[in-house]
FIKE-210458 format. One record per residue (C-alpha): residue number from 1; residue in one letter; x, y, z. Coordinates in steps of 0.5 Angstrom, whole numbers, plus 500, padded with zeros to 3 digits. Layout:
// residues N
+-----+-----+-----+-----+-----+
|   n | res |   x |   y |   z |
+-----+-----+-----+-----+-----+
| NUM |   A |   X |   Y |   Z |
...
+-----+-----+-----+-----+-----+
END
This chain:
// residues 506
+-----+-----+-----+-----+-----+
|   n | res |   x |   y |   z |
+-----+-----+-----+-----+-----+
|   1 |   M | 468 | 406 | 275 |
|   2 |   T | 469 | 405 | 282 |
|   3 |   E | 470 | 398 | 285 |
|   4 |   V | 464 | 394 | 287 |
|   5 |   V | 461 | 395 | 294 |
|   6 |   E | 456 | 389 | 295 |
|   7 |   V | 450 | 391 | 302 |
|   8 |   S | 447 | 385 | 304 |
|   9 |   P | 441 | 382 | 302 |
|  10 |   R | 441 | 385 | 295 |
|  11 |   D | 434 | 389 | 293 |
|  12 |   E | 431 | 395 | 291 |
|  13 |   Y | 432 | 399 | 298 |
|  14 |   N | 440 | 396 | 298 |
|  15 |   A | 440 | 399 | 291 |
|  16 |   E | 438 | 405 | 292 |
|  17 |   L | 442 | 406 | 298 |
|  18 |   I | 449 | 403 | 294 |
|  19 |   A | 447 | 408 | 288 |
|  20 |   N | 447 | 414 | 294 |
|  21 |   V | 453 | 413 | 297 |
|  22 |   H | 457 | 409 | 293 |
|  23 |   P | 455 | 408 | 286 |
|  24 |   Q | 457 | 404 | 281 |
|  25 |   D | 458 | 409 | 275 |
|  26 |   W | 462 | 414 | 279 |
|  27 |   V | 468 | 417 | 276 |
|  28 |   N | 473 | 420 | 280 |
|  29 |   P | 474 | 427 | 278 |
|  30 |   E | 481 | 429 | 276 |
|  31 |   P | 484 | 432 | 281 |
|  32 |   A | 485 | 441 | 283 |
|  33 |   Q | 492 | 443 | 283 |
|  34 |   R | 492 | 444 | 290 |
|  35 |   Y | 486 | 443 | 295 |
|  36 |   N | 485 | 447 | 301 |
|  37 |   L | 483 | 441 | 305 |
|  38 |   V | 483 | 434 | 303 |
|  39 |   V | 479 | 429 | 308 |
|  40 |   I | 480 | 421 | 309 |
|  41 |   G | 473 | 418 | 310 |
|  42 |   A | 467 | 420 | 309 |
|  43 |   G | 463 | 419 | 316 |
|  44 |   T | 460 | 424 | 320 |
|  45 |   A | 466 | 428 | 322 |
|  46 |   G | 468 | 427 | 314 |
|  47 |   L | 462 | 429 | 311 |
|  48 |   V | 461 | 435 | 316 |
|  49 |   T | 468 | 437 | 314 |
|  50 |   A | 467 | 437 | 307 |
|  51 |   A | 461 | 440 | 307 |
|  52 |   G | 463 | 446 | 312 |
|  53 |   A | 469 | 448 | 309 |
|  54 |   A | 466 | 447 | 302 |
|  55 |   G | 460 | 452 | 304 |
|  56 |   L | 466 | 457 | 306 |
|  57 |   G | 469 | 457 | 299 |
|  58 |   A | 474 | 452 | 300 |
|  59 |   K | 476 | 447 | 295 |
|  60 |   V | 475 | 440 | 298 |
|  61 |   A | 477 | 434 | 297 |
|  62 |   L | 473 | 428 | 301 |
|  63 |   V | 476 | 421 | 300 |
|  64 |   E | 472 | 414 | 301 |
|  65 |   K | 474 | 407 | 300 |
|  66 |   H | 467 | 405 | 302 |
|  67 |   L | 460 | 407 | 303 |
|  68 |   L | 459 | 415 | 304 |
|  69 |   G | 455 | 416 | 311 |
|  70 |   G | 460 | 411 | 315 |
|  71 |   D | 458 | 407 | 321 |
|  72 |   C | 452 | 412 | 322 |
|  73 |   L | 448 | 412 | 316 |
|  74 |   N | 450 | 404 | 314 |
|  75 |   V | 450 | 401 | 320 |
|  76 |   G | 450 | 405 | 327 |
|  77 |   C | 446 | 410 | 329 |
|  78 |   V | 440 | 409 | 323 |
|  79 |   P | 439 | 403 | 322 |
|  80 |   S | 439 | 401 | 330 |
|  81 |   K | 434 | 406 | 332 |
|  82 |   C | 429 | 403 | 326 |
|  83 |   L | 430 | 396 | 330 |
|  84 |   I | 429 | 400 | 336 |
|  85 |   R | 423 | 403 | 334 |
|  86 |   S | 419 | 397 | 332 |
|  87 |   S | 421 | 393 | 338 |
|  88 |   R | 418 | 399 | 342 |
|  89 |   A | 412 | 399 | 337 |
|  90 |   Y | 410 | 391 | 340 |
|  91 |   A | 412 | 393 | 346 |
|  92 |   D | 406 | 398 | 347 |
|  93 |   V | 402 | 393 | 343 |
|  94 |   R | 404 | 388 | 348 |
|  95 |   N | 402 | 392 | 354 |
|  96 |   A | 396 | 395 | 352 |
|  97 |   H | 392 | 393 | 357 |
|  98 |   Q | 395 | 396 | 361 |
|  99 |   F | 392 | 403 | 359 |
| 100 |   G | 385 | 399 | 358 |
| 101 |   V | 386 | 398 | 351 |
| 102 |   T | 384 | 390 | 349 |
| 103 |   V | 388 | 388 | 343 |
| 104 |   H | 384 | 381 | 340 |
| 105 |   G | 389 | 376 | 338 |
| 106 |   S | 395 | 375 | 339 |
| 107 |   A | 401 | 381 | 337 |
| 108 |   T | 406 | 377 | 332 |
| 109 |   V | 413 | 379 | 329 |
| 110 |   D | 415 | 379 | 322 |
| 111 |   F | 421 | 379 | 323 |
| 112 |   S | 423 | 380 | 316 |
| 113 |   A | 418 | 386 | 314 |
| 114 |   V | 422 | 389 | 321 |
| 115 |   M | 429 | 388 | 317 |
| 116 |   E | 425 | 391 | 310 |
| 117 |   R | 423 | 398 | 314 |
| 118 |   V | 430 | 398 | 317 |
| 119 |   R | 433 | 398 | 310 |
| 120 |   R | 427 | 402 | 306 |
| 121 |   R | 428 | 408 | 312 |
| 122 |   R | 435 | 407 | 311 |
| 123 |   A | 436 | 408 | 304 |
| 124 |   H | 431 | 414 | 304 |
| 125 |   I | 435 | 417 | 309 |
| 126 |   S | 441 | 416 | 305 |
| 127 |   H | 440 | 421 | 300 |
| 128 |   H | 442 | 426 | 305 |
| 129 |   D | 450 | 423 | 305 |
| 130 |   S | 450 | 422 | 297 |
| 131 |   V | 455 | 423 | 292 |
| 132 |   K | 451 | 427 | 287 |
| 133 |   R | 450 | 431 | 294 |
| 134 |   F | 456 | 433 | 295 |
| 135 |   R | 459 | 434 | 288 |
| 136 |   D | 454 | 439 | 288 |
| 137 |   M | 456 | 443 | 293 |
| 138 |   G | 463 | 443 | 290 |
| 139 |   V | 467 | 438 | 294 |
| 140 |   D | 471 | 433 | 289 |
| 141 |   V | 468 | 426 | 291 |
| 142 |   F | 474 | 421 | 290 |
| 143 |   L | 472 | 413 | 291 |
| 144 |   G | 478 | 409 | 293 |
| 145 |   E | 482 | 408 | 299 |
| 146 |   G | 486 | 414 | 300 |
| 147 |   R | 494 | 413 | 303 |
| 148 |   F | 498 | 419 | 305 |
| 149 |   S | 504 | 419 | 300 |
| 150 |   G | 508 | 425 | 303 |
| 151 |   P | 506 | 431 | 308 |
| 152 |   H | 502 | 434 | 303 |
| 153 |   T | 499 | 428 | 299 |
| 154 |   V | 496 | 424 | 298 |
| 155 |   E | 494 | 418 | 294 |
| 156 |   V | 488 | 415 | 291 |
| 157 |   A | 486 | 411 | 285 |
| 158 |   G | 492 | 412 | 283 |
| 159 |   R | 491 | 419 | 282 |
| 160 |   T | 495 | 424 | 287 |
| 161 |   L | 492 | 429 | 291 |
| 162 |   R | 496 | 435 | 293 |
| 163 |   F | 493 | 439 | 299 |
| 164 |   K | 495 | 445 | 304 |
| 165 |   K | 490 | 442 | 311 |
| 166 |   A | 488 | 435 | 311 |
| 167 |   V | 483 | 432 | 316 |
| 168 |   I | 483 | 423 | 318 |
| 169 |   A | 476 | 422 | 319 |
| 170 |   T | 476 | 414 | 318 |
| 171 |   G | 473 | 412 | 324 |
| 172 |   A | 473 | 405 | 328 |
| 173 |   R | 470 | 398 | 327 |
| 174 |   A | 468 | 393 | 332 |
| 175 |   V | 473 | 390 | 336 |
| 176 |   R | 473 | 381 | 336 |
| 177 |   P | 475 | 379 | 343 |
| 178 |   P | 480 | 374 | 343 |
| 179 |   I | 475 | 368 | 345 |
| 180 |   E | 478 | 361 | 342 |
| 181 |   G | 472 | 358 | 337 |
| 182 |   L | 469 | 364 | 335 |
| 183 |   V | 472 | 366 | 328 |
| 184 |   E | 471 | 358 | 327 |
| 185 |   A | 464 | 359 | 329 |
| 186 |   G | 462 | 365 | 326 |
| 187 |   Y | 459 | 372 | 329 |
| 188 |   L | 456 | 378 | 328 |
| 189 |   T | 458 | 385 | 329 |
| 190 |   N | 454 | 392 | 328 |
| 191 |   E | 457 | 391 | 321 |
| 192 |   N | 453 | 385 | 320 |
| 193 |   V | 447 | 384 | 324 |
| 194 |   F | 442 | 389 | 320 |
| 195 |   S | 444 | 384 | 314 |
| 196 |   L | 440 | 378 | 316 |
| 197 |   T | 433 | 377 | 314 |
| 198 |   E | 431 | 372 | 319 |
| 199 |   R | 430 | 372 | 326 |
| 200 |   P | 435 | 368 | 330 |
| 201 |   P | 432 | 364 | 335 |
| 202 |   R | 437 | 364 | 340 |
| 203 |   L | 442 | 369 | 341 |
| 204 |   A | 448 | 371 | 345 |
| 205 |   V | 450 | 378 | 346 |
| 206 |   L | 457 | 379 | 349 |
| 207 |   G | 458 | 386 | 352 |
| 208 |   A | 453 | 390 | 356 |
| 209 |   G | 455 | 396 | 354 |
| 210 |   P | 450 | 401 | 350 |
| 211 |   L | 451 | 398 | 343 |
| 212 |   G | 450 | 390 | 347 |
| 213 |   C | 444 | 393 | 351 |
| 214 |   E | 440 | 396 | 345 |
| 215 |   L | 440 | 390 | 340 |
| 216 |   A | 439 | 385 | 346 |
| 217 |   Q | 432 | 388 | 349 |
| 218 |   A | 430 | 390 | 341 |
| 219 |   F | 432 | 383 | 339 |
| 220 |   R | 428 | 380 | 345 |
| 221 |   R | 422 | 384 | 344 |
| 222 |   L | 422 | 381 | 337 |
| 223 |   G | 422 | 374 | 339 |
| 224 |   S | 429 | 371 | 340 |
| 225 |   E | 431 | 368 | 347 |
| 226 |   V | 437 | 373 | 348 |
| 227 |   Y | 444 | 372 | 354 |
| 228 |   L | 447 | 379 | 355 |
| 229 |   I | 453 | 376 | 358 |
| 230 |   D | 459 | 381 | 360 |
| 231 |   L | 464 | 381 | 365 |
| 232 |   A | 462 | 387 | 369 |
| 233 |   R | 458 | 387 | 375 |
| 234 |   Q | 452 | 391 | 372 |
| 235 |   I | 450 | 393 | 365 |
| 236 |   L | 452 | 399 | 362 |
| 237 |   I | 458 | 400 | 366 |
| 238 |   R | 461 | 407 | 365 |
| 239 |   E | 453 | 409 | 367 |
| 240 |   D | 450 | 412 | 374 |
| 241 |   P | 450 | 405 | 377 |
| 242 |   E | 442 | 407 | 380 |
| 243 |   A | 441 | 408 | 372 |
| 244 |   A | 444 | 400 | 371 |
| 245 |   D | 439 | 397 | 376 |
| 246 |   I | 433 | 400 | 373 |
| 247 |   V | 435 | 399 | 366 |
| 248 |   A | 436 | 392 | 368 |
| 249 |   E | 430 | 391 | 371 |
| 250 |   A | 426 | 393 | 365 |
| 251 |   F | 431 | 386 | 361 |
| 252 |   L | 428 | 382 | 367 |
| 253 |   E | 422 | 384 | 365 |
| 254 |   D | 422 | 383 | 359 |
| 255 |   G | 425 | 376 | 360 |
| 256 |   I | 433 | 377 | 357 |
| 257 |   K | 438 | 372 | 362 |
| 258 |   V | 442 | 378 | 364 |
| 259 |   M | 449 | 374 | 366 |
| 260 |   L | 454 | 378 | 370 |
| 261 |   N | 461 | 377 | 373 |
| 262 |   S | 461 | 373 | 366 |
| 263 |   S | 467 | 371 | 361 |
| 264 |   V | 466 | 367 | 355 |
| 265 |   K | 472 | 361 | 355 |
| 266 |   R | 471 | 359 | 348 |
| 267 |   V | 466 | 357 | 343 |
| 268 |   I | 464 | 350 | 339 |
| 269 |   I | 460 | 348 | 333 |
| 270 |   S | 455 | 342 | 335 |
| 271 |   P | 449 | 340 | 331 |
| 272 |   Q | 445 | 344 | 336 |
| 273 |   G | 448 | 350 | 334 |
| 274 |   K | 454 | 354 | 337 |
| 275 |   V | 455 | 353 | 344 |
| 276 |   V | 457 | 358 | 348 |
| 277 |   H | 463 | 356 | 354 |
| 278 |   F | 462 | 361 | 360 |
| 279 |   E | 465 | 362 | 368 |
| 280 |   S | 460 | 366 | 371 |
| 281 |   S | 462 | 368 | 379 |
| 282 |   G | 468 | 362 | 378 |
| 283 |   V | 463 | 357 | 376 |
| 284 |   P | 463 | 353 | 369 |
| 285 |   G | 457 | 353 | 364 |
| 286 |   S | 455 | 353 | 357 |
| 287 |   I | 449 | 354 | 353 |
| 288 |   T | 447 | 354 | 346 |
| 289 |   V | 445 | 359 | 342 |
| 290 |   D | 444 | 360 | 333 |
| 291 |   E | 448 | 367 | 333 |
| 292 |   I | 453 | 371 | 337 |
| 293 |   L | 452 | 379 | 336 |
| 294 |   V | 459 | 382 | 339 |
| 295 |   G | 458 | 388 | 342 |
| 296 |   A | 466 | 389 | 345 |
| 297 |   G | 468 | 396 | 344 |
| 298 |   R | 471 | 399 | 338 |
| 299 |   A | 478 | 400 | 335 |
| 300 |   P | 481 | 407 | 330 |
| 301 |   N | 482 | 405 | 324 |
| 302 |   V | 489 | 408 | 322 |
| 303 |   E | 491 | 402 | 317 |
| 304 |   N | 494 | 402 | 311 |
| 305 |   L | 493 | 410 | 312 |
| 306 |   N | 501 | 410 | 311 |
| 307 |   L | 501 | 415 | 317 |
| 308 |   E | 508 | 416 | 317 |
| 309 |   A | 509 | 418 | 310 |
| 310 |   A | 506 | 424 | 313 |
| 311 |   G | 509 | 425 | 320 |
| 312 |   V | 502 | 423 | 323 |
| 313 |   E | 503 | 419 | 330 |
| 314 |   Y | 497 | 414 | 332 |
| 315 |   D | 496 | 409 | 337 |
| 316 |   R | 492 | 402 | 335 |
| 317 |   R | 487 | 403 | 340 |
| 318 |   Q | 487 | 411 | 341 |
| 319 |   G | 488 | 412 | 335 |
| 320 |   V | 491 | 419 | 331 |
| 321 |   L | 494 | 422 | 337 |
| 322 |   V | 491 | 429 | 337 |
| 323 |   D | 492 | 435 | 342 |
| 324 |   D | 486 | 439 | 345 |
| 325 |   T | 485 | 443 | 338 |
| 326 |   L | 485 | 437 | 334 |
| 327 |   R | 491 | 437 | 331 |
| 328 |   S | 496 | 431 | 330 |
| 329 |   T | 503 | 431 | 329 |
| 330 |   G | 503 | 432 | 322 |
| 331 |   P | 504 | 439 | 319 |
| 332 |   G | 497 | 442 | 318 |
| 333 |   I | 494 | 435 | 319 |
| 334 |   Y | 488 | 434 | 323 |
| 335 |   A | 483 | 428 | 325 |
| 336 |   A | 476 | 428 | 327 |
| 337 |   G | 471 | 423 | 330 |
| 338 |   D | 472 | 415 | 332 |
| 339 |   V | 479 | 415 | 330 |
| 340 |   C | 482 | 420 | 335 |
| 341 |   S | 476 | 420 | 340 |
| 342 |   S | 474 | 417 | 346 |
| 343 |   Y | 467 | 420 | 345 |
| 344 |   K | 464 | 415 | 340 |
| 345 |   F | 458 | 418 | 338 |
| 346 |   T | 456 | 421 | 331 |
| 347 |   H | 454 | 428 | 335 |
| 348 |   A | 461 | 428 | 338 |
| 349 |   A | 464 | 427 | 331 |
| 350 |   D | 460 | 433 | 328 |
| 351 |   A | 462 | 437 | 333 |
| 352 |   A | 469 | 436 | 333 |
| 353 |   A | 469 | 437 | 325 |
| 354 |   R | 466 | 444 | 326 |
| 355 |   I | 472 | 445 | 330 |
| 356 |   V | 477 | 443 | 326 |
| 357 |   I | 474 | 448 | 320 |
| 358 |   R | 475 | 453 | 324 |
| 359 |   N | 482 | 451 | 326 |
| 360 |   A | 485 | 448 | 321 |
| 361 |   L | 482 | 453 | 316 |
| 362 |   F | 481 | 460 | 320 |
| 363 |   W | 487 | 459 | 325 |
| 364 |   G | 482 | 458 | 331 |
| 365 |   R | 484 | 455 | 337 |
| 366 |   K | 477 | 452 | 339 |
| 367 |   K | 478 | 446 | 344 |
| 368 |   L | 475 | 440 | 344 |
| 369 |   S | 476 | 439 | 352 |
| 370 |   A | 471 | 446 | 352 |
| 371 |   L | 465 | 443 | 350 |
| 372 |   S | 459 | 438 | 354 |
| 373 |   I | 458 | 433 | 350 |
| 374 |   P | 452 | 429 | 352 |
| 375 |   W | 450 | 422 | 351 |
| 376 |   C | 444 | 417 | 351 |
| 377 |   T | 443 | 409 | 350 |
| 378 |   Y | 436 | 408 | 347 |
| 379 |   T | 434 | 402 | 351 |
| 380 |   D | 426 | 403 | 354 |
| 381 |   P | 428 | 407 | 359 |
| 382 |   E | 433 | 411 | 356 |
| 383 |   V | 440 | 413 | 360 |
| 384 |   A | 442 | 419 | 358 |
| 385 |   H | 448 | 423 | 361 |
| 386 |   V | 452 | 429 | 360 |
| 387 |   G | 458 | 432 | 364 |
| 388 |   M | 460 | 429 | 371 |
| 389 |   Y | 458 | 422 | 374 |
| 390 |   E | 458 | 423 | 382 |
| 391 |   K | 464 | 417 | 383 |
| 392 |   E | 468 | 422 | 378 |
| 393 |   A | 467 | 429 | 381 |
| 394 |   S | 469 | 424 | 388 |
| 395 |   D | 475 | 421 | 385 |
| 396 |   R | 477 | 429 | 383 |
| 397 |   G | 476 | 432 | 390 |
| 398 |   I | 470 | 436 | 387 |
| 399 |   R | 464 | 436 | 393 |
| 400 |   I | 458 | 436 | 390 |
| 401 |   E | 450 | 437 | 392 |
| 402 |   T | 446 | 432 | 388 |
| 403 |   F | 438 | 434 | 387 |
| 404 |   T | 434 | 428 | 384 |
| 405 |   R | 426 | 427 | 381 |
| 406 |   R | 424 | 421 | 380 |
| 407 |   L | 419 | 420 | 375 |
| 408 |   N | 414 | 417 | 380 |
| 409 |   E | 413 | 424 | 382 |
| 410 |   V | 412 | 427 | 376 |
| 411 |   D | 405 | 428 | 374 |
| 412 |   R | 406 | 426 | 366 |
| 413 |   A | 410 | 420 | 368 |
| 414 |   I | 405 | 418 | 372 |
| 415 |   T | 399 | 419 | 367 |
| 416 |   D | 403 | 416 | 361 |
| 417 |   G | 405 | 410 | 365 |
| 418 |   E | 413 | 412 | 365 |
| 419 |   E | 414 | 412 | 372 |
| 420 |   R | 421 | 408 | 371 |
| 421 |   G | 427 | 414 | 372 |
| 422 |   F | 429 | 420 | 374 |
| 423 |   V | 432 | 426 | 373 |
| 424 |   K | 439 | 427 | 377 |
| 425 |   V | 444 | 433 | 377 |
| 426 |   H | 449 | 435 | 380 |
| 427 |   V | 452 | 441 | 383 |
| 428 |   R | 459 | 444 | 386 |
| 429 |   K | 458 | 445 | 392 |
| 430 |   G | 456 | 452 | 395 |
| 431 |   T | 454 | 453 | 388 |
| 432 |   D | 449 | 453 | 382 |
| 433 |   T | 454 | 451 | 377 |
| 434 |   I | 451 | 444 | 374 |
| 435 |   L | 458 | 440 | 373 |
| 436 |   G | 454 | 433 | 370 |
| 437 |   A | 446 | 431 | 370 |
| 438 |   T | 443 | 423 | 369 |
| 439 |   V | 436 | 422 | 366 |
| 440 |   V | 433 | 416 | 366 |
| 441 |   A | 427 | 416 | 362 |
| 442 |   R | 422 | 413 | 356 |
| 443 |   H | 425 | 419 | 352 |
| 444 |   A | 432 | 421 | 356 |
| 445 |   G | 436 | 423 | 350 |
| 446 |   E | 430 | 429 | 348 |
| 447 |   I | 431 | 431 | 355 |
| 448 |   I | 438 | 431 | 356 |
| 449 |   S | 439 | 437 | 352 |
| 450 |   E | 435 | 442 | 357 |
| 451 |   I | 441 | 441 | 361 |
| 452 |   T | 447 | 441 | 356 |
| 453 |   L | 445 | 448 | 354 |
| 454 |   A | 445 | 450 | 361 |
| 455 |   M | 452 | 447 | 362 |
| 456 |   A | 454 | 451 | 354 |
| 457 |   T | 452 | 457 | 356 |
| 458 |   H | 454 | 457 | 364 |
| 459 |   L | 447 | 458 | 367 |
| 460 |   G | 446 | 455 | 374 |
| 461 |   L | 440 | 450 | 376 |
| 462 |   G | 438 | 456 | 380 |
| 463 |   A | 436 | 460 | 373 |
| 464 |   I | 432 | 454 | 371 |
| 465 |   A | 427 | 455 | 376 |
| 466 |   N | 425 | 461 | 373 |
| 467 |   V | 424 | 458 | 366 |
| 468 |   V | 417 | 457 | 365 |
| 469 |   H | 415 | 449 | 363 |
| 470 |   P | 410 | 447 | 359 |
| 471 |   Y | 404 | 442 | 364 |
| 472 |   P | 404 | 436 | 363 |
| 473 |   T | 411 | 434 | 361 |
| 474 |   Q | 415 | 429 | 363 |
| 475 |   A | 422 | 435 | 362 |
| 476 |   E | 418 | 438 | 368 |
| 477 |   A | 422 | 433 | 372 |
| 478 |   I | 428 | 439 | 371 |
| 479 |   K | 424 | 444 | 373 |
| 480 |   H | 423 | 440 | 380 |
| 481 |   V | 430 | 439 | 381 |
| 482 |   A | 432 | 447 | 380 |
| 483 |   D | 426 | 448 | 385 |
| 484 |   A | 429 | 443 | 390 |
| 485 |   Y | 436 | 447 | 389 |
| 486 |   N | 433 | 454 | 390 |
| 487 |   R | 429 | 452 | 397 |
| 488 |   T | 436 | 450 | 399 |
| 489 |   R | 438 | 457 | 399 |
| 490 |   L | 432 | 459 | 404 |
| 491 |   T | 437 | 459 | 411 |
| 492 |   P | 434 | 459 | 417 |
| 493 |   I | 436 | 465 | 418 |
| 494 |   I | 433 | 468 | 411 |
| 495 |   K | 427 | 464 | 413 |
| 496 |   G | 427 | 468 | 419 |
| 497 |   L | 427 | 475 | 416 |
| 498 |   F | 422 | 474 | 410 |
| 499 |   A | 417 | 471 | 416 |
| 500 |   R | 419 | 478 | 420 |
| 501 |   L | 417 | 482 | 414 |
| 502 |   L | 412 | 479 | 412 |
| 503 |   A | 408 | 480 | 419 |
| 504 |   W | 410 | 488 | 418 |
| 505 |   Q | 406 | 488 | 412 |
| 506 |   R | 401 | 485 | 416 |
+-----+-----+-----+-----+-----+
END
């Protein structure tokens, strides 16, 4: 029998989740004499590695101490996007009058019903990551904490797994900032915020990165009074400043109190709530809230793996140290996903797992750096990006040209009433080689993939102008950008030659 795992609250949906991804009646199988591949960690990277290797005929063991599916299924992408969808539904009703639609009476949010939907949808998706599904693929699933006991062995639940190759895919966890009184006051992270059943009337969100911004907007739209606090001078500090400004404007319209250039000094408990003392632009102040949500980054899960026994070097901030082929310093041991990568995204973990399968089992030399990895922050509007930013190119001494199409110039965005945003593409100066792009739009994450495909297949921006795009769509903005690039090729000399040719034909 496996260790009992609890997911709060106890209801039929969380019971279904546990039955799928950590069944209480699961009995670990008898280990094989030797495995082609032992995978420690059953988040996205581990699941993709195990499934892919088993599908190719490898003998695979998959080790997980908590819930299969990892952060993405249980406390990340899946529940957060369910929550965001409900918050968008409310915003659409709130703004319906802009489209000539009258909603009689006021729209209200049933927060407990919203969170029940989150749990219901998550449970439904959990079948994809279930223990039984992977067992049926031919994977030996071991529930328990895995630790290296030597360069070619892993111990789990009193069993020894011998391997030729191994993959560390233990992911990452939320970081707690060293704020006086925070632990005593209590706080939320992505790991427990989706267990809420009652809406916090007042919420402080510490950190204006992707997680903080997404959940700040979602909770505000669902009825919480929200304070978004960050030390930086813009939200989404990694993103294009113009993109961040557009999202910040949307936040202000939603009623989020954005507090930038601000640092939290301490938290104390009072009869009125949790008092957050901060300093903003050098001026001290305080706010009183009911809950504090921390979104201050991620730390790799490298503890308790006994990596030293396998000769695997690691850093507590960077995680397992790997080369560009994702090979660690341990012989035959690779790593994939958040435990070793600066790209802490589900799709990046998936891509890394595919590299590991090729390199570990088939002597491949595929490199992570060769991939074009996009990402998206699911605020409203969304911000999606791939490749270089303008500042990054400048810092590296790369001369670029930037082509921009604003959504208030795109017919479909105008008809949708979604004119806030743009498509911005950077090309190497003098060429149409795409170096990077940013899209700000309500569904930017659905739009960015066309540019990512062009980059991955070395298709230039000029060639995109030859791709027929359906009209009207917001993605047509990419074609407009490509047309703008092609117009720059019509130099005065070329225009003069065309004019003479056309005159001769008359």
